[in-house]
N, C-alpha and C positions, 0 to 999 in steps of 0.2 A: 195260886194260878199266875203264870207269867204271860204278859201280853207281848206278842211279837208282831213284826210287820214284814210282809213280803212286798218288795218294791218292784214295779215294772216300769222300766224306762223305754219309751218307744222312739221310733225314728223322728217324731216331731218334738222330742225332748220333754214330753209330759210324763208325769209320774203318777202311777196308781198305787196307793198304799192300802193293803188289805190287813186290817187288824185281826190277829188270830190268837186265840187263847190256848195255852197248853200247859201241862203240868211239868215242872222241872224238879225232879226229885233227886238228881245227882249233883246239882249245884256246880256243874262244870262250866268253864269259861265259854261264853258264846263265840261262835265262829261265823263269820259272814262270807258266804260264797257269792261270786258274781257269775251268772250264767248268761252268756251271749247267745241268743237264739234267734233264728230267722223269724220274720214277722208272721209267717204262716202258722207258727206255734203260739201266737199271742193268747188266744182265747183258751186253748187247752191248758196252757201252763198256769193260768190263773186257777183253774180247778185243781190241777195237780198240786199246786202250792198249798191249797187249803187242806188237801188230804195228807200231804207230807208233814204239815204242821202237827198233825195228830200223832205222828210216829217219831219224829225227831225233836228233842227238846232243847238242844243247845246250838242249832244251826239256823242262821238267817239265810234266806236265798233272795238275792237281788237279781232281777231279770233285766238285761239290757237287750232290747228287742228292736231290730230293724233288718235291713237286707243283709243276706249272708256275706256278700262282697264288701259291704260297708264295715261289717263286724271284723272281717279278715284284716282290713286296712288298720282298724283300731288296734288289733292285736299286734300287728307288725310295728306299730308306733309305740308299743309298750303299755297299752291299756291294761290295768290290773284285772284280768279276766281269769277265772278258774276253769270254766267249762265252755266249750264251743260247740254249738249245735246248728249248723247250716242245714238247708233243705236240699243240698246237692253235694256231690263229692268234689267238684272242681275246686272251690275255695279251700276245702280241707286238704286236698292233695297239695295245693300250692303252699299252704302253711307247713305241712309236714316236710315237704322238700327243702324248706328253708330252716328246719330245725325248731319250729315253734311248738310242736305237738309232742306230747308224751306218747310215743308210738304204741306201747303195750296197752294203752288205755283206749285206743281208737276202736270203735265198733260201728257196724251198720245198725241203724235204729228203726226207722219206719219207712213204709212205702206210700207213694201217692201216685197220682196220674195227672197228665196235662190235658186240658180240654179247651175247646173253642166255645165261647159263650156269647149270648146276645140277650136283649130284652125278650120277653115272652111273645111280643107281637111282631118281632122282626122275622122276615122270611126272605128267601132268595138264595141262600147258600147252605151247604151241609157238609163242607169239607174244607181243609186248609188251602188247597190250591185255588179254591173259589174266592179267596181273599182278593184276588186280582179283579174280580167282577166290579163293574161300575156302581153297583148297588151298595158296595162297601166304601164309605168315604173315610172313616176314621177307625183305626185299630189300636186298642189299648194293650200295651205289653211292657215288660220291664226291660231296663238295660241290664247288662251283665253284672251290675252291682247287686242285683237281687236274683235269687235262685231261679224264679220263674222266668226271668229274662234270659238266663243261660239256656234253658230248655227251649224257649220260644225261638231263639236264634238257630239252635240246632235243627228244629223242625222246619223252619223256613229255608235254611240252607239245604236240608234234605230234599225239599221240593224245588230248590233252585229259584226261589222267588223272593229272597230277602231284600235284594236291591229294589225290586218293584214295590214291595210292601212298605219299605222304610219311609217313603214320603207320606204315607197315610198314618204313620205311627204317632200315638201319644205315649211318650216313653216315661215310665216311672222309675226313679232312681233309688228309692229308699224302702217303700212299703208295698208289699204285694196286695194288701187289702185295698189300696187305692185303685188298682186295676178294676176290681169289682165295682167300686164307686163310680168310676168313669162310665162304665156300661149302664149301671143303674140310673144314673143321672141323664143319660142320653148324650153325654159328651163324646162317647165312642159308640159306633154301631156294634162292634164286636170286641172281645178281649181274649187274650191267651193267658190262662192262669191255671192254678192247681184245682183238681177236682174237689178238694175239701173247701176251697173258697167258693166254688160254684154252689155247693150244697148249703152255704150259709144264707143264701138269698132266695126268696120266693118270687122275686121280680125277674130273674133270668132263667134261661134254659140252656141246655147243652146242645150245641149244633154238631159237634164232632169230638170224638176221642182221638188223641194223637195215635197214629198207627205204630204198631210194634216195629222197632228198628229205626224209627225216625229221629230218635234222640237217645242219650244215655239213660239207663234205668233211673227212675225217680226215687232214689233211695237217700234218705237223710243219714248223716253220720254224726257221731258224737265222740268227743275226746277231751282229755284234760290238757290245758295249756301248760307247757313245760315250766314256765316261770311261776306257776301257782304256788302259793305258800300253804295251801290247804289240800294237799294231794289225797291224804287219807279220807278226809271228809268229802272230797269231790268223788272219790270212788264209791263211797256210801250212797251219795245222791244219785249217781248213775245206776247203781244197783237197784235203787228204788224205782227209777224210771223204767227199768226193765222188768219190774215185778208184775205179776198178773194184775194186781190192783191198779197200778198206773197204766198198764197197757190197755185195760178195759176202758179207761177214760179216753185215751187217744183214739181207740176204736169208735167210741161214741161220737167223736168229732170227725169221723170219716177216714182216719189214718188206718193203714193196714199193717199188721204185724208181719215181720219177716220170718218166714218159717225155715 
C-alpha cells in the first residue's frame, strides 16, 4: 500500500493534507499535478480527490485554490500550474488570448447560478434593484479578482445601479466563501454569490435569483496550461473529472452538468 497526499492550498495560504491509501502495482514514477481551481470548488475537490486516489496510483494532485482572477495572474507570472479551473469564462478567455492555454484541451465544465442572499430573519427586499433601498446598509460581493465578483458587477451594470451600490460594498478579493461568511456574521445585510455557496449554509436564504440575460452564463471552464510538463497526465485527470462518477459528486454539491 502506498500512502499519498492531496494538498489543498487556499487563498489564505493554508494547506490541507489528505492522506490517501492506494495500491501501486505498476511501480511507475509518481507525477505531481497542480490544479488551480476557483474557491467555489474547494469542498467538492476534496471529495473528488479522495475518489480519484482510488483510481490513479501514480499521480499526486495538488490544489491551489483561490479566486479565478488571482489564479490567472499567477499563471501569467509563470506559476507551475498544470490545469486551470475558474468559475467563469472571462479569466480563461484572457489567458487563452495571451497564449497561456492549450486550446484543444479547453472545455466547458459545470453550470451554476448567481443569487442574492441574506440572513433568514432579514426582510425588506426581494430583487437586485432593491439593493438601493435604505434598509440595505452593507452588500457583500467580490471584486473581479474572483469569479462571483465578475458576475455581480455584470448584474449591477445590467440594472444600472453599480455606482449607487458600490459605496455599500464589502468587497472580497480572494475567496468567494468569505462573502457567505460576511452575511452569516451580520457584517453584511446581503451578499451576491453562487447558488452553490448559498446552499452550504442553513443561516441564509435566497432573496432573488439573477434574471436571465443579466450576466454571462455561469459556466466554469477547464483547460491545461500550455507550459505544463505533464500534459498526458493532465488530460487523464480532466477525463476523470468529466466521468459520471466525478460528475455525480459535483452534482451532490449543487453544481449542474452541462448537457
